[in-house]
C-alpha positions in Angstrom: 0.0 0.0 0.0 1.3 3.5 -0.8 2.4 5.7 2.0 0.5 8.9 2.7 3.3 11.0 1.1 3.5 9.0 -2.1 1.6 11.6 -4.3 3.9 14.4 -3.2 7.0 12.1 -3.8 5.7 11.3 -7.3 5.2 15.0 -8.2 8.7 15.8 -6.9 10.1 13.0 -8.9 8.3 14.2 -12.0 9.5 17.7 -11.4 13.1 16.5 -11.1 12.7 14.9 -14.5 11.2 18.1 -15.9 14.2 20.0 -14.7 16.3 17.6 -16.7 14.4 18.0 -20.0 14.2 21.8 -19.5 18.0 21.9 -20.4 17.2 20.4 -23.9 17.0 23.7 -25.7 20.1 25.0 -23.9 22.2 22.0 -25.0 20.8 22.2 -28.6 21.7 25.9 -28.8 25.2 25.3 -27.4 25.8 22.4 -29.8 25.1 24.7 -32.8 23.6 21.8 -34.7 20.4 21.6 -36.7 17.2 20.7 -34.9 17.0 17.3 -36.8 20.7 16.5 -36.0 20.3 17.3 -32.3 17.1 15.2 -32.0 18.8 12.3 -33.9 21.9 12.2 -31.7 19.9 12.8 -28.6 18.4 9.4 -29.1 21.5 7.8 -30.5 23.7 8.6 -27.6 21.0 7.7 -25.1 20.4 4.2 -26.5 23.6 2.5 -25.2 23.2 3.8 -21.6 19.5 2.8 -21.6 20.5 -0.6 -22.7 23.0 -0.9 -19.9 20.4 0.2 -17.4 17.9 -2.3 -18.8 20.2 -5.4 -18.8 20.3 -5.9 -15.0 16.5 -5.8 -14.8 15.6 -7.5 -18.1 14.4 -10.6 -16.3 11.6 -8.5 -14.7 10.6 -7.1 -18.1 7.8 -9.4 -19.1 6.2 -7.2 -21.7 5.1 -8.9 -24.9 5.7 -7.9 -28.5 2.5 -5.7 -28.7 3.6 -3.7 -25.6 7.0 -3.2 -26.9 5.7 -2.0 -30.3 3.5 0.5 -28.5 6.5 2.0 -26.7 8.4 2.2 -30.0 5.3 3.9 -31.6 5.3 6.4 -28.7 9.0 7.2 -29.6 8.1 7.7 -33.3 5.4 10.2 -32.2 8.0 12.1 -30.1 10.3 12.3 -33.1 7.5 13.8 -35.2 6.6 16.1 -32.3 10.1 17.5 -32.1 10.2 18.1 -35.8 6.8 20.0 -35.8 7.8 22.1 -32.8 11.1 23.2 -34.5 9.3 24.2 -37.6 6.7 26.2 -35.6 9.6 28.0 -33.9 11.1 28.9 -37.3 7.8 30.4 -38.5 6.5 32.2 -35.5 9.3 32.4 -33.0 9.9 30.5 -29.7 7.3 32.5 -27.8 4.2 31.8 -29.6 5.4 28.2 -30.5 5.8 27.5 -26.8 2.4 28.8 -26.0 0.7 26.7 -28.7 2.7 23.6 -27.7 1.6 24.1 -24.0 -2.1 23.7 -25.1 -1.3 19.9 -24.9 -2.6 20.1 -21.3 -6.1 20.8 -22.6 -6.0 17.9 -25.0 -4.6 15.6 -22.4 -7.3 16.5 -19.8 -10.1 15.9 -22.4 -8.7 12.6 -23.7 -7.8 11.2 -20.3 -11.3 12.1 -19.0 -12.9 10.5 -22.0 -10.8 7.3 -22.2 -10.0 6.6 -18.5 -12.6 8.6 -16.6 -9.8 10.6 -14.9 -11.7 13.7 -13.7 -9.1 16.2 -12.6 -9.1 17.2 -8.9 -10.0 20.7 -8.0 -6.3 21.8 -7.5 -5.6 20.9 -11.1 -8.4 23.0 -12.4 -7.3 26.0 -10.3 -3.6 25.6 -11.1 -4.1 25.2 -14.9 -5.1 28.9 -15.8 -2.5 30.3 -13.5 0.3 28.2 -15.2 -1.0 28.8 -18.7 -0.9 32.6 -18.0 2.6 32.1 -16.6 3.8 30.2 -19.8 2.4 33.1 -22.0 4.3 35.7 -20.0 7.4 33.6 -19.7 7.5 33.0 -23.5 7.9 36.7 -24.2 4.7 36.7 -26.3 3.9 40.3 -27.3 7.6 41.2 -27.8 8.8 42.6 -31.1 8.8 40.0 -33.8 7.1 37.4 -31.6 4.8 36.3 -34.4 7.5 35.5 -36.9 7.5 35.5 -40.7 4.8 32.9 -41.5 2.0 33.0 -38.9 -0.4 30.5 -40.6 2.3 27.9 -41.1 3.7 28.4 -37.6 0.2 28.2 -36.0 -0.5 25.0 -37.9 2.8 23.4 -36.8 2.2 24.7 -33.3 -1.2 23.0 -33.0 0.2 19.9 -34.6 2.9 19.9 -31.9 0.3 20.0 -29.1 -1.6 17.2 -30.7 1.4 15.0 -31.2 2.7 15.7 -27.7 -0.7 14.7 -26.3 -0.5 11.4 -28.2 3.0 10.8 -27.0 2.2 11.4 -23.3 -0.8 9.2 -23.4 0.8 6.4 -25.4 4.0 6.3 -23.4 2.0 6.4 -20.2 0.1 3.3 -21.4 3.4 1.6 -22.4 4.9 2.3 -19.0 2.1 0.8 -16.9 2.3 -2.5 -15.2 5.2 -4.2 -13.3 7.8 -3.8 -16.0 10.9 -1.7 -15.1 10.3 1.8 -16.6 13.6 1.7 -18.4 12.3 -1.1 -20.7 9.5 1.0 -22.3 11.7 4.1 -22.4 14.5 2.1 -24.2 12.0 1.0 -26.8 10.6 4.6 -27.1 14.0 6.0 -27.6 14.6 3.6 -30.4 11.3 4.7 -31.9 12.5 8.4 -31.6 15.7 7.5 -33.4 13.8 5.8 -36.2 11.3 8.6 -36.5 13.8 11.4 -36.7 16.0 9.4 -39.1 13.0 9.1 -41.5 12.2 12.8 -41.1 15.9 13.5 -41.8 15.6 11.7 -45.1 12.7 14.0 -46.1 14.1 17.4 -45.0 17.8 16.7 -45.6 18.7 18.4 -42.3 20.5 15.5 -40.7 24.2 15.9 -40.5 26.2 12.8 -39.4 29.6 14.5 -39.2 31.2 14.3 -35.8 32.5 17.6 -34.4 33.8 18.6 -31.0 32.6 20.3 -28.7 29.3 20.2 -30.5 28.8 16.5 -29.8 29.8 17.0 -26.1 26.7 19.1 -25.8 24.6 16.5 -27.6 26.0 13.8 -25.2 24.9 16.0 -22.4 21.5 16.4 -24.0 21.1 12.6 -24.2 22.2 11.9 -20.7 20.4 14.7 -18.9 17.2 14.9 -20.9 16.6 11.7 -22.8 17.9 9.3 -20.2 17.5 10.6 -16.6 14.9 13.3 -17.2 12.4 11.2 -19.1 13.1 8.1 -17.0 11.9 10.1 -14.0 8.9 11.5 -15.8 7.7 8.2 -17.2 8.1 6.4 -13.9 5.9 9.1 -12.3 3.3 9.4 -15.0 2.4 5.7 -14.9 1.1 6.4 -11.3 -0.2 9.9 -11.7 -3.3 11.3 -13.4 -2.4 12.2 -17.0 -3.6 15.8 -16.7 -1.5 16.5 -13.6 1.7 15.2 -15.5 0.8 17.5 -18.4 0.3 20.5 -16.1 3.6 19.9 -14.4 5.2 19.8 -17.9 4.2 23.5 -18.3 7.2 24.1 -16.1 9.6 23.1 -18.8 9.5 26.2 -21.0 9.6 28.4 -18.0 12.7 26.7 -16.6 14.4 26.9 -20.0 14.0 30.7 -19.9 15.6 30.7 -16.5 18.6 28.6 -17.6 19.0 30.8 -20.6 19.1 33.8 -18.3 21.6 32.2 -15.9 23.8 30.3 -18.4 23.5 32.1 -21.7 23.3 35.7 -20.4 19.8 36.1 -21.8 17.9 39.0 -20.2 14.6 38.2 -18.3 12.1 40.9 -18.7 9.8 42.0 -15.9 6.9 40.2 -17.5 8.9 37.0 -18.0 9.9 37.2 -14.3 6.1 37.5 -13.4 5.4 34.5 -15.6 8.1 32.4 -13.8 6.5 33.3 -10.5 3.0 32.3 -11.7 4.3 28.9 -13.0 6.0 28.2 -9.7 2.9 29.2 -7.8 0.8 26.9 -9.9 3.3 24.0 -9.3 3.3 24.6 -5.6 -0.4 24.6 -5.3 -0.8 21.5 -7.5 1.8 19.7 -5.4 0.5 20.5 -2.0 -2.8 22.2 -2.7 -6.2 21.0 -1.6 -8.5 18.8 -3.6 -7.5 15.3 -2.7 -7.0 12.5 -5.2 -8.4 12.7 -8.7 -11.9 11.4 -9.1 -12.2 8.4 -11.4 -15.7 7.3 -12.1 -15.9 3.5 -12.7 -18.8 4.0 -15.0 -16.5 6.0 -17.3 -13.3 3.9 -17.0 -12.4 2.3 -20.3 -9.3 0.4 -19.4 
């Protein structure tokens, strides 16, 4: 039986993983490589370590072929999601692209409620608008040039990003359920990401296999910090947390990326962005320790 502090422990574990993946954009920028190249090597460098982590627990991984293919499919979706997000940024800038991608939380809430009867608890509903406002402010939306050069194309890719991210979160959550060690599904998902990005690279021609240093040092850091440890912590948590709460916590990622950019890349945080950071932190705090109790799951709606 779970201890009384298990929900808070899971949220803190998920937040630790989100801190890890929030460095993704920083490492990509420092590497100076194309988005497709960064996404490809992010998965390629992560696979050997994930395999080493999986080998000691492989005897506990009793998943069948179908379950493993589901995890691989989740990874392919993530590869497509990364490609769509990068194209949205190119067309409308990082600010609006981040806001549009963050709408995944709405899609996740609706789909999880429909499929699994996961009615979000009151704390989640109260935290959601606060954190969404914080994401809008943190993104710098409203600054000069925020809307980019091709708004229609950018918005289309931004909405596609949110839809793909929703599918990824729900599919990987399903693949991570059960008694199997979480590293097993994530190993398969990372292989799927590698496959998906490689196929996209064939289409857009943006994949560069040339090895350069220190560019690949940053890509190795991207693989270790984000793809391995960050997402392992998140997937371990999301299999035991309501899907909508995981997606709300993931709103912290773009906010943290702005903070790291300010501290590590000497990017300047505006007053509005600072207010956005504070709002996202407030929403996370309330969601983690706020009132509302466990999520309500109606058995008449559950479709598991």
